[in-house]
Residue, then its C-alpha position, 0 to 999 in steps of 0.5 A: m493496518i500500521i502507521d509508521s516512520f519509513l524508518g521504523l519498519e524494523r520494528y515489525f520483522s517477527m510479523h512476517p519472514k520477509f519483511e526483513k528482505a524488504f527493508q533491506f531492498l529498500r535501504q539500498q536503493p535511490l527510492e527518489s531516483l528510481a523509474e516508475g515499474r516494477y522491481e523484483i526482490e524475490g520474484d512474486e513473494v516479493y516485489a516493489m512497484i514505483t508509481d508517480k500518479p495525480g491523486k484522487n478526490v475522495e468520491d473516487a478513490k475506492l476501498e480496496v482489499h488483496d487476499s495474497y498480498i501484504d502492502i507496505q506502502i511508503l509515500l516518498r512525494g506529495q501528500e496522500s491520504m486513506g481512508y480505512l475499513d476493517r474488511r469485516f465491514c464491506k458489504e458493497v462490492h465494486t469490484p469483484y476479486d479478480a486474482a490475477k491482480d489480487i484486488a477487490s473493490y468497494k463502494d463502502a464508505p471508510e471509517v476512517f481517513f489518515t493523512l501520510e506525509p514523505g517518509n511515512m509508512v503504512i503496512f496493510f494486511p488482506y483484513d484491511a480494506h484500504a482507499p489509498m491514492i487521495g490528494t489534489s498533488s501527485i503522489r510519488k509511492i513504493v509498494i511493497k507486495i509480500r505474498v502471505n499465502 
């Protein structure tokens, strides 16, 4: 997991060949005014999703993992807390892995929580279990999905 400013994404280009493509998309779009939904960047290899949803209570947020994609999550509006736990320590399955949706969830408690402000980003890799969307207000964010396998 990496937490940084959205403006720091270029520091991580060497970590994956598609990071630069994602950053180009982010720089060219009026992110605050994009409608909710999916935006193709490079087919299923790289795409973006804009969401604007109410935050969840910490008790309702489940740890989730993805096998096929890296998430670059950028908060656009609101305040979002997230939980984190190294995937190796996830033991109690809530929802088994769904390959079509590339997601599984766990009931385990996060080891640490952190809070994002608008303009902050977090990068989650397949080994990062994360509980997103914790907050008391509406959370508007963009999630870039980058295929790893």
